[in-house]
Structures are given as C-alpha cells and as structure tokens.
N, C-alpha and C positions, 0 to 999 in steps of 0.2 A: 302398934298393932299391924298397920298396913305394911310398914317396913319389915316386920318379922315375917309376915305372910309372903312378901316379895322374895325375901332371902330363902325361905323354905322352898318356894317354887323354883328358884334358880339353882338350888343345890344339885339336882340331876344334870343341869346344863354344864356346871363347872366340873362335875365328876367325869362326864363324858368328854369334855374338852381336854382334861388332863390325860385321859387314856388315849384319845386320838392324837394328841401331840406326841406322846411317847411312840405311838405306832409310826407317825410320820418321820420322827427322828431316825428310827431304825430303817425305814423304807426309802429315805431320801436318796442315798447313793444309787440304788437300783433304778429309781425313777429317772434320775439324771442320765444314767446309762441308756435307758430306753429312749429318752428324749433325743440324745445325740445320735442314736441309731436311726430313729425316724427322720431326724433333720438331714442326715447325710444320704438318705435313700428315698427321696420324694418321688411321687408319681402324679401325673396329670389327671384331670377330671375324667371319670369313666374308665380309667386305666389303673385303678388303685388295688390291683390284685394282691401283690405282696404286702402292701400296707395293711389291707383288710385282714390278711391271714395272720399277721403279727398281733393285731388287736384281738382277733378271735381266739388265738392261742392263749393269750394272757387271760382272757375272760374264762376260757375253759379251765385253765389251771386254777383259777380262783373259785371254781365250783359252779359256774353258771351253765345253764343249758343254752347252747349257742347254735344259731342258724346263720349260714352264710348265703350270699347270692340273692339277698332281698333287694329288689329294685336295681339289679345289676351287681355291683360289688358291695352292697350294704351288708351290715352285720347286725343281728339282733341277739342280745343275751338276756336271759330271764333267770332271776333268782327268787324263788318263793320262800317266804318265811312266815307262814301262818296267815290268819285272816287279818285284813287291814287294807289301807289304801294302796293303789298302784301308782308308782311314780316313775316317770321316764326321764332319763338323762341322755343327752345327745352330744356327740362329737362329730366333726366332719373329718374327711380323710384326705382330700385332694390338695395338691400343690399348684404352683403357678409357673407359666413359661417365662421364667426370669433367670438370668445368669447371675449367680450369687457373687457378691463383691465384699463380703464381710471380713475375709481373711482368717476366719476361725479355723482351727485345726480339724474340726469336724464339718467344715463347710461342704455343701453339696457340690459335687463335680459331675453330676448326672447331666447327660445330653440325650436328647431323643428327637425323633422326627414327628412333627405335628401333622394334622390332617391335610395341610397344604403341601406337605413334602419338604418343608423347611426344617433345618436343624435348629433346635432351641435348647436353652438351658432349662433346668427344672429346680425350683426352690420353694421351700416352705416360708414364703415371705408374708404370710397372713396369720401366722401363729397356730395353724392347725396341728402342728407337731406338739405344741403345748397343750392344746385341747385334748388330743388323743392320750398323751401321757397322763394328764390330769384325770381323765375318766377311767383309765386303767387303774390309777392309784386309788380313786374313790371306790371303784368296784371291789378291789382287793381289801381295802380297809373295812368296808361294810360287810363283806363276806366273812371277815375274821372277827367281826364284832356284832354278830347276829342277835346277841342278847340285848342290844341297844335299840332295836327297831323291829317293826312287825308289819308285814304286808308283802307286796310283790314289787320287786325292783326290776325295771327294764332299762337296759343300756343299749343305745343304738350308735353305730358308726355309719355315718351317712356319706355317700359319694357325691361328687359334683356340686358342692355348694357354690363354687366359683362360677358355675354356669347357671345357677339358680334352678337346677333340674333334679337334684338328688332327693329332696324331700318329697316332691311330687311323684317321683318314680317309686319310692318306698311305700307311699300311701296307696298308689295304684296297684302295687304288688301285695296289698292286703295287710299292711303294717298294723292297722287298728282292728282287723278282722281275724287274722291268723294268730295274733299275739294279744296278750292282755291289754285292753284299752286303758290308757292312763287317766288318773284323776287330775294329775298335774304333770307338766313337763318343764324341765329346768335345763338351761345351757349357760355357758359363759363364753366371752370373746376376749381374746388378748387385746390389750391396749398399748399402743406404741408410745404414749405420752404420759402414762400414769406410773407412779412409783410402785415398785414391787412391794407387796405387803398391804397395798390398798386395793379396794374394789369400788366400782361405780354402779349406782342403781338409778333407774329411770322408770317411773310408772307411765302407762299409756303408750303413745307412739314412740318407738325407739328406732325403727328403721323405715325406709320409704318404699312406696310403690315405685317400681322401676320399669318404664315402658320405652320401647324403641320405635322410632318413626323413620321411614324411608320415603323421601319425596323426590319425584322426578319432575323438574320444571321443564316444560316443553316450549320451544320457540320455532323460528324458521331461520335456518342457517344461510350464510352467504359470505360475500367478501367484506373484510374488515374495513375497506375504504368506501364501502357503500352501505352503511348501516341502515339507511332509509329503506332499503329493499328487504330488510330482515326484521325478525322479532328476536331481539337479543336475549337469550335465556340467562346469560351471565348477569346482565343488569337486573333482570327479574329476580334471580336468586339472591343478589346482593340486597335488593329491596326487601325480599322476604325475610332474610336473616335479621334485618333491623326490625321489621314488623313483629317478628316472633318475640323479640325481647320486651315488647310492650304488653304481652299477655300477663306476665307476672307483675310488672311495674304499674300497669294501668287497669287491668281487668280483675285482679284479685284483691281482696282486703289485705292491707299491709300486715295483718296478724296471721295470714295463711302462708306457711312455708311452702315454697315450690321452686323448682329449677327447670328451665328449658334451655338446653345447651345444644348448639349445632357443632357436633364433633368432627364432621367430615363434609367437605364440599369439593366436588370434582366436575370439571367441564372444559371443553375445548381441546384442541390438538396443536394449534400453531398461532404465532403472533397475529397473523393477518386473516385468520378464519373465524367467523362467527359460527359456532356450532348449532346443533339442533336441540341440545338438552344439557341440563346440569343436574347432577345427583347430590342430594343432601342426606346426611344421616344425623338424627337427633336422639338425645336421651332426655327423658322427662321424669322428674322426681316429684312425688306428691305424698301426702299422708292419707287424706280421706277419700272415700269413693266419689263424693260429689265434686271435689276439686279435680280429681282424676278425669272425670267425665267432662267437666267444664273446659279443661285445657285441651283435651282431645278435640272437642268441637271447635275451639278457637283456632287451633292449628289448621284444621281443614278449611275453616272460613277464610283465614288470612292467605292461605296458599291459593285458594280459588280466586280471591279478590285480586291478588297480585297479577294473576294471569289475565283476568278480565280487564284490568286497567290498561293492558297493552294489546288487547285483542288476541291473546295467545291461546293455544289449545289448553284445555283443562289439565292440570297436573295430575300425576298418578301419586296417590298417597296410600302407603301401607302402614297401618298402625298396629303394633304388636304389643299386647300386654304381657309383662314379664312378672317378676317376683312381686307378690303383694306386700304391703306395708306390715311391719312387725309391731304388734300391739301387746305390750306387757299388761297382763291382767292386773288391774289396780289392787284388788284384794290380795291376790297371791304375792304381788310385788311388795306390798306393805308388810306382809308376813316375812318374806325373804329379807327385807331390809332390817326388820327387828332382830332376826336371827343373826345376821351378819354383824350388827352392832354389838349384840351380846357376845359373839364369838371373837371378833377382831378388835372391838373397841370403837366408840363413836368416831374418833378421829380418823380411823382407817376406812370409813365408809363415806364416799363422796357422792354428790349429786351429779349423775352423768347427763350429758346433753343428748337430745335426740340427734340422730345422724341421718344424712341423706343417702347413705349407702344401702345396699340390698343385703338381706339375710333371709334365706328360705326356711329358717327355723319358724318363720311366720306361718307357714302352711299348716303346721300342727295346730296352731291356734285357730286358723280358719276352719279346721276340721272339728272344732268344738271343744278343744281341750284348753283349759287355762294354762298359759305359758308365762315364763319369765326368763329373760336373758339378762345377765349382768356383765359388767366389764371387769377384767382382771388386770391389775397393774403388772407390767413385765420388765420395767427398767429400774435399775438401782438408783438410789438417791444420789450417789456420787456421779453417775453419768448424766443425770438430769441437771445437776448443779454445774457440771463442766459445760454442757451445751448452753445453759442459761448465761454463764459468765462469758462465753464466746459469742453470744447472740446468734446461736445456731438452732434452727428448728429440728426437733428429733426426726430421724428418718421415718417416713410414713409407712403404713401397711402397704404391701405390694412393692416396696422399695427393695432394690438389690442390697441395700445396706442395713436393713432392719434385722436385729437379732435380740432376743430377750435374755435377761439374766434368769436362767431357767430354775435354779434351785429355790431362790426365795419366791419366785412366782408360783412354782408348783406347791411349795409348802402352804402358801396362802390359798391357792385354788382347791387343793384337796381338803384342807381344814374347813373352808367355807362351804363347799358343796356337800361334804359329809354332814356338817351341822344342819344344813337345810333339809336333807333327807331325813335325818333323825327327828327333826321337828315335824315334818309332814307325815311321818310314819311312826308315831310314838308307840312304845311298848304298852 
C-alpha cells in the first residue's frame, strides 16, 4: 500500500524529468555556445555592462519582463504564471582580474585597466559564466514548460559578487520592493573539485562572515644601532601577529570554526632605521554573530595590550564588517536535497562541507527570505582521476588554470534547478 502510494506520487516527477531531459538534449549545444561566449568576454565587478545586456536579452527572448540597471548593472527578470509561490533564482555576473592560462581555444584574452591604473587580465575564474549560462537555460526551460509550474518566477543577475557589494546594491535599489518578494531564493555555485553530474548540499552555515581589519602599530623611530632610544614598532607588530593566532587556538571552543589571518604587514624603509609605525591587514572569518563579536573584541584587546607592554602609543584599529555568513535555511535545504536525490539519484548528491569563503547571496537570507545555495560539480571524472593518479590538487577557484567541463555541468545544473522550481511551484 505504502509503496503503491509512493509510486503514484512520484509519477509526475518522472514524467517531468523525461520532458526536461529531452529539452536539455535539444538546448545543450546553444547553452555551450553561450557559455563559451561569456567565458571569452568577461568584465570586472561593477563594469558588467555587456555581460548584463547578454543575459537580459536572453531572458527577454524567453518571454520574461526584464528590468536592467538594478543596483548598478543588475538585471531582474519576472515571469508570471498564475497564482502561486514566488521563487527567485540568482546568478552573478562579474569576473576576476586574472590572466587566463588554461590554453582553451575560447580562453579570455581580455585586458583592461583597473582602478589603480594598472593593466590586468580578466577571467571567469570562479564559474560565474557557468552560473549565468545555467540560469539562462533554466529560465528558457521553465518558460517553455509553463504547464508544469504555477506562480511567479524571478531571475536576477547580480553584479559585483567578488566585491561582496552586488546583493547589497540590488536590495538598496528596491529589489524586494519594486519586484515580487520571493518566498524562496535558490542559487548554485560551481565546484572545482567535484565531478560533473554531481551536486553538493549543506544545511545551515555554508559561507562565512568576512571582515577586514587594518591595524597601525605605532612606535618611536630612531637609529637601528640605538634601539634603546626607540620603541620598535616592528617588534611590536611581530609580537602582535603571534598573539593574534592565540585567539582561535586558545579563546574559542575547539568546535567553533574561525580564521584570523594577517595577510599583509608593511613597515620600515632601510636596514639601519627603526621606523615610527607598521601597518597590518587582517581577514577574519566566522559563522555566528557571537563569535564575530568575540573575535573583534579580542583583536582590539591584544593590539592595545601589545602597545601597552612597550609603553607605545595606542594603535589605530579600523574594523570593517563585510559580507555576512551564508545560512542555508534547514527546511528549504532538506526539501532541495530530496528533489535533487529524486532527480539525479542518491549517489549524485554529496554532503557539501561549509566553506570559509564569502558569498553575498547570504544578504537575501538576511532580508528575511529562506535561501539555499548548493554546489555544482564541474570537472569530468576523467580529469579528476588523472589529477588523483598524479597526486595533483585540482586548480582552485580564482586560479588562472581553472576551467569547467561545461556541457555535463550545465546539463546537471539546468536539470537540478528546474526540478527544484517545479517542486516549489507545483501546478
């Protein structure tokens, strides 16, 4: 009896899956062509004008009502299909200042001038070209299969994810006021170390709070041969670097993930001169608000204590809160996981580990919308096997050598995200 009921309930899922698979088979070549075009013509954060126009045009052609220029270069596309839930799907637009070294025939050869006036390469080294192509494919698929879902679909193309600024800009420009407010928001992120055809799911914290700290350690300069007449800021800075490492190792519970990294330290001008100051730049990664606050207070305490121990002037500390942690809504994520297993098979759905990287998709969740981001495998099984046999680590995201196997990744991404939408917006 129970098995018969389960099979009856699953019949629509299987029927939809067959139709969507046929659609993907027919659309795959055009999706790969779009991917190659986007990959070869990347644009940096806040400069994604041509990229945004391409995505907007594709959504307009699919029948969406499209608004450009939201939060800068952001795009919002809306497709109404009767009464029902509102679901938002998100992609990012921007590329990175990286000179591509993949050797692909469609590799980016773009060079541009950054804000410092330096000439830099531009590359989609974080999979945003996969994200865009995937969401164009999902939008087209759902627009051509409107008999399978009911409600309002909102697709957004967000600028400046790499700066952690795009989501905030779109929200400030009225994303949830000018356009239908979503009941759910879904996104995916390309994975550099996961097999194409597989996805990864993680409930709860999936991305970290990312804060920046600038510390100026002050001393009293003088001759390097007469250190007793000075207060050496280099020594103070060295002491502080070591003291900062004890925050995570000795002040947090071992079960609380956190990172305090001194990424930059600069001071002095010459071998025999003790300078007046040393500048440090830190990145701090946490999950919870309480730990975020605890580490901020500890950094200030240790910096001031180091100065006091040498009778030095009080240091200058500038603490800048950045992208908030990404928290996948547990109930929504459990539902998404169930859909993915039913669509792709249990073996294709992996347990994804939380990351200490930043993702400003988190801001939509902070605005009160249940969100879920899942990982999309982008590397063929053959390439992964070759790397493993050679004891080589797969090129990481942001690497000049990262490139995805686009077709199998897109087939899985479109299939997965389309199934999620149909489940969240049933007829």
